[in-house]
TORTITOR-992968 format. One record per residue (C-alpha): x, y, z; residue in one letter. Coordinates in nm, 3 decimals, padded with zeros to 5 digits, always signed. Layout:
BEGIN
{site {X,Y,Z},"a"}
...
END
This chain:
BEGIN
{site {+10.677,+07.394,+09.643},"x"}
{site {+10.380,+07.435,+09.882},"x"}
{site {+10.526,+07.745,+10.081},"x"}
{site {+10.524,+07.898,+09.680},"x"}
{site {+10.216,+07.829,+09.642},"x"}
{site {+10.054,+07.985,+09.926},"x"}
{site {+10.269,+08.295,+09.844},"x"}
{site {+10.175,+08.312,+09.504},"x"}
{site {+09.810,+08.239,+09.607},"x"}
{site {+09.718,+08.509,+09.872},"x"}
{site {+09.662,+08.826,+09.702},"x"}
{site {+08.164,+08.579,+10.365},"x"}
{site {+07.858,+07.975,+10.968},"x"}
{site {+07.571,+07.860,+11.124},"x"}
{site {+07.330,+08.110,+11.132},"x"}
{site {+07.248,+08.196,+11.488},"x"}
{site {+06.875,+08.178,+11.583},"x"}
{site {+06.807,+08.480,+11.732},"x"}
{site {+06.413,+08.624,+11.783},"x"}
{site {+06.429,+09.001,+11.777},"x"}
{site {+06.088,+09.106,+11.943},"x"}
{site {+06.177,+09.419,+11.684},"x"}
{site {+06.390,+09.702,+11.739},"x"}
{site {+06.115,+09.835,+11.970},"x"}
{site {+05.983,+10.192,+11.916},"x"}
{site {+06.166,+10.416,+12.175},"x"}
{site {+06.069,+10.346,+12.495},"x"}
{site {+06.017,+10.677,+12.564},"x"}
{site {+05.968,+10.985,+12.322},"x"}
{site {+06.372,+11.113,+12.280},"x"}
{site {+06.473,+11.499,+12.232},"x"}
{site {+06.683,+11.601,+11.969},"x"}
{site {+07.023,+11.516,+12.116},"x"}
{site {+07.326,+11.743,+12.153},"x"}
{site {+07.564,+11.436,+12.142},"x"}
{site {+07.729,+11.363,+11.815},"x"}
{site {+08.028,+11.215,+11.723},"x"}
{site {+08.178,+11.338,+11.352},"x"}
{site {+08.391,+11.026,+11.242},"x"}
{site {+08.479,+11.190,+10.884},"x"}
{site {+08.762,+11.360,+11.081},"x"}
{site {+09.119,+11.239,+11.063},"x"}
{site {+09.193,+11.166,+11.433},"x"}
{site {+08.878,+11.176,+11.615},"x"}
{site {+08.895,+11.208,+11.996},"x"}
{site {+08.707,+10.931,+12.168},"x"}
{site {+08.414,+11.028,+12.367},"x"}
{site {+08.417,+10.907,+12.708},"x"}
{site {+08.098,+10.656,+12.781},"x"}
{site {+07.985,+10.567,+13.083},"x"}
{site {+07.798,+10.196,+12.996},"x"}
{site {+07.636,+10.024,+13.350},"x"}
{site {+07.617,+09.696,+13.451},"x"}
{site {+07.268,+09.602,+13.280},"x"}
{site {+07.057,+09.507,+13.588},"x"}
{site {+06.995,+09.084,+13.584},"x"}
{site {+06.974,+08.801,+13.867},"x"}
{site {+07.318,+08.663,+13.762},"x"}
{site {+07.592,+08.739,+13.584},"x"}
{site {+07.450,+08.798,+13.278},"x"}
{site {+07.387,+09.174,+13.240},"x"}
{site {+07.776,+09.224,+13.342},"x"}
{site {+07.889,+09.004,+13.073},"x"}
{site {+07.684,+09.186,+12.820},"x"}
{site {+07.732,+09.513,+12.910},"x"}
{site {+08.148,+09.412,+12.962},"x"}
{site {+08.099,+09.316,+12.560},"x"}
{site {+07.928,+09.658,+12.441},"x"}
{site {+08.193,+09.852,+12.625},"x"}
{site {+08.452,+09.627,+12.459},"x"}
{site {+08.323,+09.697,+12.122},"x"}
{site {+08.306,+10.072,+12.161},"x"}
{site {+08.617,+10.095,+12.259},"x"}
{site {+08.778,+09.886,+11.980},"x"}
{site {+08.619,+10.131,+11.751},"x"}
{site {+08.861,+10.388,+11.887},"x"}
{site {+08.537,+10.621,+11.872},"x"}
{site {+08.488,+10.569,+12.233},"x"}
{site {+08.651,+10.594,+12.576},"x"}
{site {+08.444,+10.384,+12.839},"x"}
{site {+08.452,+10.549,+13.183},"x"}
{site {+08.603,+10.319,+13.480},"x"}
{site {+08.288,+10.225,+13.692},"x"}
{site {+08.486,+10.273,+14.009},"x"}
{site {+08.413,+10.641,+13.887},"x"}
{site {+08.075,+10.646,+13.884},"x"}
{site {+07.852,+10.846,+14.121},"x"}
{site {+07.488,+10.748,+14.115},"x"}
{site {+07.433,+10.352,+14.131},"x"}
{site {+07.166,+10.286,+13.875},"x"}
{site {+06.856,+10.097,+14.034},"x"}
{site {+06.566,+10.186,+13.806},"x"}
{site {+06.660,+10.152,+13.472},"x"}
{site {+06.329,+10.293,+13.357},"x"}
{site {+06.407,+10.620,+13.592},"x"}
{site {+06.589,+10.923,+13.464},"x"}
{site {+06.925,+10.908,+13.550},"x"}
{site {+07.096,+11.183,+13.785},"x"}
{site {+07.239,+11.417,+13.468},"x"}
{site {+07.447,+11.591,+13.705},"x"}
{site {+07.619,+11.278,+13.829},"x"}
{site {+07.750,+11.170,+13.506},"x"}
{site {+07.886,+11.529,+13.362},"x"}
{site {+08.065,+11.545,+13.687},"x"}
{site {+08.313,+11.287,+13.590},"x"}
{site {+08.258,+11.430,+13.206},"x"}
{site {+08.028,+11.149,+13.050},"x"}
{site {+07.880,+11.277,+12.733},"x"}
{site {+07.645,+10.998,+12.675},"x"}
{site {+07.521,+10.694,+12.934},"x"}
{site {+07.393,+10.353,+12.880},"x"}
{site {+07.160,+10.158,+13.092},"x"}
{site {+06.945,+09.868,+13.110},"x"}
{site {+06.824,+09.532,+13.256},"x"}
{site {+06.844,+09.162,+13.156},"x"}
{site {+06.552,+08.936,+13.250},"x"}
{site {+06.460,+08.537,+13.155},"x"}
{site {+06.099,+08.536,+13.016},"x"}
{site {+05.964,+08.176,+12.929},"x"}
{site {+06.302,+08.050,+12.855},"x"}
{site {+06.414,+08.374,+12.616},"x"}
{site {+06.624,+08.628,+12.768},"x"}
{site {+06.481,+08.952,+12.727},"x"}
{site {+06.739,+09.284,+12.711},"x"}
{site {+06.642,+09.610,+12.746},"x"}
{site {+06.910,+09.905,+12.736},"x"}
{site {+06.833,+10.297,+12.736},"x"}
{site {+07.101,+10.561,+12.584},"x"}
{site {+07.095,+10.911,+12.725},"x"}
{site {+07.268,+11.247,+12.639},"x"}
{site {+07.399,+11.334,+12.984},"x"}
{site {+07.488,+11.688,+12.856},"x"}
{site {+07.100,+11.739,+12.712},"x"}
{site {+06.937,+11.544,+12.995},"x"}
{site {+06.713,+11.355,+12.716},"x"}
{site {+06.711,+11.010,+12.654},"x"}
{site {+06.811,+10.957,+12.277},"x"}
{site {+06.701,+10.571,+12.228},"x"}
{site {+06.546,+10.320,+12.412},"x"}
{site {+06.538,+09.966,+12.284},"x"}
{site {+06.460,+09.561,+12.374},"x"}
{site {+06.557,+09.231,+12.234},"x"}
{site {+06.450,+08.901,+12.265},"x"}
{site {+06.670,+08.613,+12.232},"x"}
{site {+06.797,+08.255,+12.324},"x"}
{site {+07.012,+08.246,+12.617},"x"}
{site {+07.339,+08.146,+12.427},"x"}
{site {+07.265,+08.431,+12.226},"x"}
{site {+07.348,+08.691,+12.461},"x"}
{site {+07.692,+08.791,+12.259},"x"}
{site {+07.521,+08.906,+11.978},"x"}
{site {+07.266,+09.068,+12.184},"x"}
{site {+07.561,+09.263,+12.308},"x"}
{site {+07.702,+09.346,+11.966},"x"}
{site {+07.313,+09.438,+11.841},"x"}
{site {+07.254,+09.707,+12.135},"x"}
{site {+07.643,+09.844,+12.071},"x"}
{site {+07.549,+09.854,+11.697},"x"}
{site {+07.273,+10.087,+11.765},"x"}
{site {+07.440,+10.308,+12.018},"x"}
{site {+07.721,+10.345,+11.779},"x"}
{site {+07.430,+10.447,+11.531},"x"}
{site {+07.283,+10.670,+11.714},"x"}
{site {+07.592,+10.856,+11.811},"x"}
{site {+07.807,+10.848,+11.469},"x"}
{site {+07.508,+10.825,+11.207},"x"}
{site {+07.693,+10.545,+11.028},"x"}
{site {+07.584,+10.189,+11.080},"x"}
{site {+07.754,+09.959,+11.338},"x"}
{site {+07.991,+09.647,+11.235},"x"}
{site {+07.974,+09.470,+11.565},"x"}
{site {+07.679,+09.226,+11.478},"x"}
{site {+07.909,+09.041,+11.186},"x"}
{site {+08.121,+08.754,+11.141},"x"}
{site {+08.478,+08.697,+11.000},"x"}
{site {+08.600,+08.379,+10.793},"x"}
{site {+08.997,+08.321,+10.823},"x"}
{site {+09.177,+08.078,+10.717},"x"}
{site {+09.354,+07.884,+11.066},"x"}
{site {+09.709,+07.776,+11.095},"x"}
{site {+09.899,+07.566,+11.279},"x"}
{site {+10.260,+07.326,+11.275},"x"}
{site {+10.575,+07.436,+11.172},"x"}
{site {+10.626,+07.686,+10.892},"x"}
{site {+10.731,+07.444,+10.666},"x"}
{site {+10.447,+07.170,+10.682},"x"}
{site {+10.142,+07.437,+10.861},"x"}
{site {+09.797,+07.275,+10.868},"x"}
{site {+09.483,+07.512,+10.741},"x"}
{site {+09.153,+07.505,+10.846},"x"}
{site {+08.881,+07.751,+10.739},"x"}
{site {+08.771,+07.927,+11.089},"x"}
{site {+08.484,+08.163,+11.184},"x"}
{site {+08.469,+08.366,+11.458},"x"}
{site {+08.270,+08.699,+11.601},"x"}
{site {+08.463,+09.052,+11.455},"x"}
{site {+08.584,+09.053,+11.818},"x"}
{site {+08.773,+08.707,+11.795},"x"}
{site {+08.493,+08.538,+12.018},"x"}
{site {+08.294,+08.184,+11.905},"x"}
{site {+08.576,+08.029,+11.732},"x"}
{site {+08.457,+07.711,+11.515},"x"}
{site {+08.679,+07.549,+11.228},"x"}
{site {+08.436,+07.469,+10.923},"x"}
{site {+08.712,+07.216,+10.784},"x"}
{site {+08.906,+06.913,+10.916},"x"}
{site {+09.278,+07.041,+10.792},"x"}
{site {+09.294,+06.731,+10.594},"x"}
{site {+09.332,+06.970,+10.279},"x"}
{site {+09.513,+07.355,+10.226},"x"}
{site {+09.290,+07.609,+10.184},"x"}
{site {+09.300,+07.987,+10.108},"x"}
{site {+09.105,+08.307,+10.046},"x"}
{site {+08.803,+08.284,+10.178},"x"}
{site {+08.499,+08.528,+10.104},"x"}
{site {+08.153,+08.577,+10.235},"x"}
{site {+07.849,+08.531,+09.942},"x"}
{site {+07.731,+08.939,+10.064},"x"}
{site {+07.342,+08.784,+10.083},"x"}
{site {+07.358,+08.385,+10.210},"x"}
{site {+07.498,+08.201,+10.446},"x"}
{site {+07.771,+08.071,+10.244},"x"}
{site {+08.173,+08.132,+10.168},"x"}
{site {+08.387,+08.039,+09.868},"x"}
{site {+08.748,+07.925,+09.896},"x"}
{site {+09.023,+07.772,+09.730},"x"}
{site {+09.096,+07.410,+09.866},"x"}
{site {+09.382,+07.162,+09.730},"x"}
{site {+09.217,+06.871,+09.780},"x"}
{site {+09.399,+06.574,+09.650},"x"}
{site {+09.640,+06.800,+09.531},"x"}
{site {+09.434,+06.988,+09.261},"x"}
{site {+09.362,+07.346,+09.313},"x"}
{site {+08.964,+07.367,+09.308},"x"}
{site {+08.720,+07.637,+09.400},"x"}
{site {+08.444,+07.554,+09.656},"x"}
{site {+08.090,+07.677,+09.812},"x"}
{site {+08.043,+07.584,+10.153},"x"}
{site {+07.701,+07.621,+10.292},"x"}
{site {+07.763,+07.773,+10.650},"x"}
{site {+07.405,+07.635,+10.812},"x"}
{site {+07.435,+07.304,+10.684},"x"}
{site {+07.808,+07.257,+10.602},"x"}
{site {+07.773,+07.109,+10.251},"x"}
{site {+08.024,+07.165,+10.043},"x"}
{site {+07.970,+07.239,+09.667},"x"}
{site {+08.241,+07.204,+09.402},"x"}
{site {+08.209,+07.557,+09.167},"x"}
{site {+08.372,+07.356,+08.863},"x"}
{site {+08.670,+07.180,+08.762},"x"}
{site {+08.891,+07.442,+08.562},"x"}
{site {+09.222,+07.374,+08.356},"x"}
{site {+09.532,+07.508,+08.560},"x"}
{site {+09.514,+07.738,+08.892},"x"}
{site {+09.227,+07.886,+09.018},"x"}
{site {+09.324,+08.223,+09.218},"x"}
{site {+09.091,+08.472,+09.453},"x"}
{site {+08.757,+08.355,+09.419},"x"}
{site {+08.535,+08.615,+09.509},"x"}
{site {+08.147,+08.690,+09.489},"x"}
{site {+07.975,+08.938,+09.287},"x"}
{site {+07.760,+09.176,+09.484},"x"}
{site {+07.434,+09.013,+09.439},"x"}
{site {+07.580,+08.692,+09.484},"x"}
{site {+07.464,+08.503,+09.173},"x"}
{site {+07.884,+08.497,+09.027},"x"}
{site {+08.189,+08.469,+09.122},"x"}
{site {+08.466,+08.570,+08.980},"x"}
{site {+08.824,+08.426,+09.002},"x"}
{site {+09.180,+08.427,+08.813},"x"}
{site {+09.216,+08.099,+08.576},"x"}
{site {+09.590,+08.018,+08.498},"x"}
{site {+09.677,+07.865,+08.150},"x"}
{site {+10.033,+07.822,+08.008},"x"}
{site {+10.179,+08.116,+08.227},"x"}
{site {+09.953,+08.334,+08.228},"x"}
{site {+09.633,+08.452,+08.422},"x"}
{site {+09.289,+08.591,+08.304},"x"}
{site {+09.002,+08.697,+08.543},"x"}
{site {+08.687,+08.507,+08.467},"x"}
{site {+08.312,+08.535,+08.577},"x"}
{site {+08.069,+08.191,+08.687},"x"}
{site {+07.692,+08.227,+08.667},"x"}
{site {+07.603,+07.992,+08.982},"x"}
{site {+07.292,+07.923,+08.841},"x"}
{site {+07.389,+07.797,+08.465},"x"}
{site {+07.745,+07.746,+08.572},"x"}
{site {+07.887,+07.899,+08.242},"x"}
{site {+08.163,+08.133,+08.250},"x"}
{site {+08.264,+08.474,+08.068},"x"}
{site {+08.603,+08.565,+08.030},"x"}
{site {+08.700,+08.930,+08.113},"x"}
{site {+09.061,+08.956,+08.056},"x"}
{site {+09.285,+08.833,+07.774},"x"}
{site {+09.680,+08.936,+07.841},"x"}
{site {+10.006,+08.688,+07.887},"x"}
{site {+10.015,+08.879,+08.227},"x"}
{site {+09.899,+08.768,+08.582},"x"}
{site {+09.581,+08.941,+08.619},"x"}
{site {+09.441,+08.838,+08.959},"x"}
{site {+09.232,+08.906,+09.271},"x"}
{site {+08.916,+09.072,+09.101},"x"}
{site {+08.639,+09.257,+09.335},"x"}
{site {+08.400,+09.434,+09.241},"x"}
{site {+08.248,+09.740,+09.325},"x"}
{site {+07.922,+09.705,+09.553},"x"}
{site {+07.712,+09.859,+09.236},"x"}
{site {+07.865,+09.572,+09.065},"x"}
{site {+07.940,+09.829,+08.773},"x"}
{site {+08.302,+09.846,+08.821},"x"}
{site {+08.590,+09.572,+08.908},"x"}
{site {+08.941,+09.650,+09.052},"x"}
{site {+09.204,+09.367,+08.996},"x"}
{site {+09.591,+09.315,+09.040},"x"}
{site {+09.807,+09.283,+08.697},"x"}
{site {+10.190,+09.309,+08.660},"x"}
{site {+10.112,+09.381,+08.245},"x"}
{site {+10.350,+09.656,+08.316},"x"}
{site {+10.633,+09.503,+08.460},"x"}
{site {+10.541,+09.470,+08.830},"x"}
{site {+10.177,+09.427,+08.991},"x"}
{site {+09.972,+09.714,+08.982},"x"}
{site {+09.607,+09.766,+09.017},"x"}
{site {+09.380,+09.791,+08.742},"x"}
{site {+08.998,+09.912,+08.711},"x"}
{site {+08.764,+09.802,+08.449},"x"}
{site {+08.410,+09.758,+08.379},"x"}
{site {+08.201,+09.455,+08.496},"x"}
{site {+08.227,+09.308,+08.102},"x"}
{site {+08.551,+09.382,+08.044},"x"}
{site {+08.596,+09.672,+07.883},"x"}
{site {+08.785,+09.998,+07.983},"x"}
{site {+09.102,+09.854,+08.133},"x"}
{site {+09.276,+10.143,+08.334},"x"}
{site {+09.586,+10.145,+08.547},"x"}
{site {+09.481,+10.373,+08.887},"x"}
{site {+09.821,+10.282,+09.073},"x"}
{site {+10.096,+10.490,+09.024},"x"}
{site {+10.301,+10.523,+09.345},"x"}
{site {+10.695,+10.366,+09.396},"x"}
{site {+10.666,+10.003,+09.423},"x"}
{site {+10.384,+09.711,+09.383},"x"}
{site {+10.049,+09.728,+09.458},"x"}
{site {+09.837,+09.412,+09.508},"x"}
{site {+09.522,+09.254,+09.642},"x"}
{site {+09.294,+09.542,+09.556},"x"}
{site {+08.923,+09.539,+09.762},"x"}
{site {+08.636,+09.729,+09.692},"x"}
{site {+08.489,+09.959,+09.982},"x"}
{site {+08.109,+09.874,+10.086},"x"}
{site {+08.049,+10.217,+10.031},"x"}
{site {+08.239,+10.244,+09.695},"x"}
{site {+08.435,+10.551,+09.791},"x"}
{site {+08.748,+10.346,+09.834},"x"}
{site {+08.968,+10.098,+09.730},"x"}
{site {+09.189,+09.887,+09.988},"x"}
{site {+09.538,+09.765,+09.879},"x"}
{site {+09.863,+09.600,+09.962},"x"}
{site {+10.137,+09.803,+09.888},"x"}
{site {+10.534,+09.671,+09.883},"x"}
{site {+10.829,+09.932,+09.837},"x"}
{site {+11.180,+09.847,+09.936},"x"}
{site {+11.110,+09.557,+10.141},"x"}
{site {+10.870,+09.745,+10.321},"x"}
{site {+10.483,+09.572,+10.329},"x"}
{site {+10.144,+09.855,+10.437},"x"}
{site {+09.785,+09.889,+10.391},"x"}
{site {+09.686,+10.185,+10.247},"x"}
{site {+09.331,+10.309,+10.039},"x"}
{site {+09.312,+10.514,+09.734},"x"}
{site {+08.993,+10.637,+09.552},"x"}
{site {+08.856,+10.442,+09.268},"x"}
{site {+09.066,+10.702,+09.002},"x"}
{site {+09.353,+10.632,+09.190},"x"}
{site {+09.407,+10.933,+09.391},"x"}
{site {+09.407,+11.047,+09.754},"x"}
{site {+09.636,+10.700,+09.803},"x"}
{site {+09.669,+10.709,+10.173},"x"}
{site {+09.884,+10.460,+10.380},"x"}
{site {+09.707,+10.314,+10.698},"x"}
{site {+09.977,+10.033,+10.840},"x"}
{site {+10.281,+09.927,+10.755},"x"}
{site {+10.559,+09.720,+10.908},"x"}
{site {+10.657,+09.326,+10.825},"x"}
{site {+10.502,+09.118,+10.581},"x"}
{site {+10.119,+09.255,+10.555},"x"}
{site {+09.851,+09.197,+10.311},"x"}
{site {+09.472,+09.084,+10.278},"x"}
{site {+09.273,+09.363,+10.342},"x"}
{site {+08.889,+09.305,+10.383},"x"}
{site {+08.639,+09.561,+10.516},"x"}
{site {+08.396,+09.596,+10.755},"x"}
{site {+07.997,+09.608,+10.634},"x"}
{site {+07.976,+09.996,+10.739},"x"}
{site {+08.323,+10.073,+10.525},"x"}
{site {+08.477,+10.226,+10.809},"x"}
{site {+08.774,+09.930,+10.906},"x"}
{site {+08.953,+09.744,+10.804},"x"}
{site {+09.078,+09.390,+10.866},"x"}
{site {+09.384,+09.228,+10.765},"x"}
{site {+09.693,+08.981,+10.831},"x"}
{site {+10.030,+09.008,+10.929},"x"}
{site {+10.330,+08.776,+10.921},"x"}
{site {+10.656,+08.860,+11.110},"x"}
{site {+10.985,+08.682,+10.986},"x"}
{site {+11.119,+08.401,+11.193},"x"}
{site {+10.925,+08.057,+11.303},"x"}
{site {+10.612,+08.225,+11.410},"x"}
{site {+10.286,+08.255,+11.216},"x"}
{site {+10.042,+08.509,+11.125},"x"}
{site {+09.811,+08.681,+11.303},"x"}
{site {+09.504,+08.934,+11.222},"x"}
{site {+09.478,+09.261,+11.321},"x"}
{site {+09.193,+09.537,+11.246},"x"}
{site {+09.245,+09.910,+11.161},"x"}
{site {+09.012,+10.187,+11.116},"x"}
{site {+09.011,+10.485,+10.851},"x"}
{site {+09.221,+10.712,+11.068},"x"}
{site {+09.478,+10.479,+11.075},"x"}
{site {+09.510,+10.547,+11.440},"x"}
{site {+09.348,+10.270,+11.589},"x"}
{site {+09.538,+09.948,+11.519},"x"}
{site {+09.404,+09.618,+11.722},"x"}
{site {+09.539,+09.264,+11.748},"x"}
{site {+09.232,+09.045,+11.684},"x"}
{site {+09.253,+08.706,+11.910},"x"}
{site {+09.288,+08.377,+11.755},"x"}
{site {+09.343,+08.008,+11.905},"x"}
{site {+09.678,+08.001,+11.666},"x"}
{site {+09.790,+08.179,+11.410},"x"}
{site {+09.539,+08.289,+11.128},"x"}
{site {+09.520,+08.495,+10.807},"x"}
{site {+09.329,+08.604,+10.483},"x"}
{site {+09.052,+08.721,+10.677},"x"}
{site {+08.711,+08.808,+10.490},"x"}
{site {+08.414,+08.984,+10.691},"x"}
{site {+08.052,+08.919,+10.684},"x"}
{site {+07.812,+09.165,+10.561},"x"}
{site {+07.575,+09.273,+10.874},"x"}
{site {+07.371,+08.965,+10.992},"x"}
{site {+07.013,+08.949,+10.993},"x"}
END
């Protein structure tokens, strides 16, 4: 019974105190850079970049540099150069580097900096250099509590990513997910939260109840999720800063796939009654519900467009699950998926230009994207049971989970929109149902 419920239902933590002294004005006036990376092409050749160890009196500088390099490499857009190839040894990050030493090893960009301790706080500085343009592209410094050094590294990686690609980064983010343990027939599930690279894992629930489909609020430190506390399927709000849990409401029948509206003021979900399921919204202030669909089919997995004017959802009203789009008030319901097989779990990109989905055809599962009118369908990855796409806040990368056949359990993966850079996200155990947070503040 439990296994069946999980299969049927699958379809954004304690805020870290980081004191930014501002993304300080550029430490010196930058020239126009030659370095740029066009990430709108299909298969982008990774840019060679040299990331030196940030100078420090301990291991913290090299550790921060290591996280920066790992973030950029994992994006698939950058190729950090092996430090053994470096010719110049940086001893003063305030000085202009010897650019020929870096261009000779084909480093198109160079990162230098230092880490110091001031009054119990960590101060991290970095500079990004255009080696072929012989100029500094950006220079910034940050202050934080020493325990937050990984977050500083992610913020620096975001700044480098944005300066070179022209797009916002996604490294200073968290992912909430379902951690699974135990045998396949008796899984224990907990809500977990981690950095986007799999570090700093922390459990949010104790595993006493089945939990499913966690989703981040777009503007608050809370998540919504399903729980089977006392064998009753209910939707909860969890305040990540305090750990306080709040029941959204008691609904008759089953409740599926809760998700926030873009303004964070409503939750949209699917409620099952008398064998069919329809989509409802609930105002979190007044707790009033509004019904948006009314069919004898199963309508589920609703997802708002980023401007809040449209909703994508899954429905089997045509005989098998397909993707539909409607206006936010429920009007204008139109099917947009017409390929072979069934389509499920639609999720609107934060950019508004694409909808991610799960597709099943001929026993094969795939994660793909299409435009909101259904055109331009592209499969990004396929294989064994794959589901649950979730978007990075810049709309360039998708996470999902894949569950191989047999006794093993699901794992979380990421892939970019080119489909050429699939990465496994390390987790302590089995993991599913990832949901990506917005960029932290």
